[in-house]
C-alpha angles and dihedrals in degrees: 000000000000115000115244118234113241115214113225124213113241118255110261117227122190117216126199109232091214092060103049100056092101096049115117092233088059098042092048110017115201114264124188117257117256091024116164106262121167090353097306136081107256134206120234092244095053121107092234091056093048092047091049091049092052091049091050088052090053091051091048092051090051090052091052092047091051090063093068102015111157098004095095133045119191121197123200128186131204116245094217106036102021090231113161126214130182129222137182090213132061090242128057118251112212100225094042090050097046091050089062093054110090121207112252099163141303115349094001093115116047122220092231137017114262104202093192089066095054121074131179114273106175141322130220122208127197136185093219122055093207091058091046093052090048090053091048092053092048092050091051091048094048092049094049094045093051092049096045095043108020120189114262094242091056094062100033124110110245135170089252091055091049092051091048097045100039113119118247098228113087096232094048091044091052092053092044094052093046090053102044109023091081093046099065107142095028127104119277119252115272095258095049091041090057091051092050093050093045092054098093102151097105095036091051091060090049089048096054091047090051093045093053090049091050091049091052089064092043092053090052089053092054102266114167093005092128095247118129133195126238114315127196119235090255091052091050090051091052091047092052091049091049092051091050090050092048090051092051091049091048091053091051092048092049089053091053091051091048090052090052091051090052093049094051097042124088138171092285103039130033113198122210123189114209140140113285121230097196092107099044104025093104096041131098119232094267097041128101130205124212119193116201132200086212112022092205091067087076089071089070088082119079094225143348129218118250093248093065121099120192128212140161131258120234117252114261134177097206132070094255116104108252127220128254119305117257095214096091134059113258088355090267115114101158131038143158109358092013096269112163120230124221112266120239129196111254128213117270112273124233120254122269113252114256118256116254 
């Protein structure tokens, strides 16, 4: 009797939409040759085809970002100047990053974004997108306000600043001390003042701690609970129209994501793109998780609210923000009054799927 062939279901692999935005298949999704573009069939080597492919990649990345928009905040810092920028995606977008860099003098704002100079600092993860977007706006406002109107003590010459900035060579140190020892209490020179204001690494940690404390009071007062005040009939009409438009956009974005899943899947592996819960699986509704590249940077803040849980980012060699480290149980190593938990060896993780 001939043996009957048994069809096997393909292995299902879940992909995090925040981690695939830099893949080539997302940046330039495959499009069939001789597709109708601008009313004519186009060759793959034509400029119209390449431009259309790049635009489709931008639309696809927007669809992926919409799946987790506002639930994650990613902070990067500059290796040379210690500037800090915030992003809603794991990768830095050039225009969004350059808009956060305020002009403080010559060569303080680069013409282009050098990704090799920016490294992951920390990431913040929320259960509610409204609360995450509110935190993102507050962080941007605090950073801009401090740079445009810095505190007096930040830009004042002190003995500590002199000891830290004094050159090492004897001749240069002598000239430096003769120039600045008598100016203690005055403002720093423009060049040094720009460096002091651009150094935001410590103040960024204080900002996120303050933002989470502010939001704790806002949540108690009913922020993001879905309740609205009185709306006029015209406002209700605009709101209904906006909701209909948002629903249409969501349907179009879901179709783009479904097409990407179909393109990447094959007879052996079926890929599914959906929001990952690895960062918030162990959190209550009102809790927040912060993952640090260096866990000791969290000590730069005076205090943390009780709803914050701290973890550690995985080590990564590229400029894309990595996920949580697998060295610790439940990815939470510090909580409450910043008491560290004992680390435990985790099980080996499965390999990342190859890019198409």
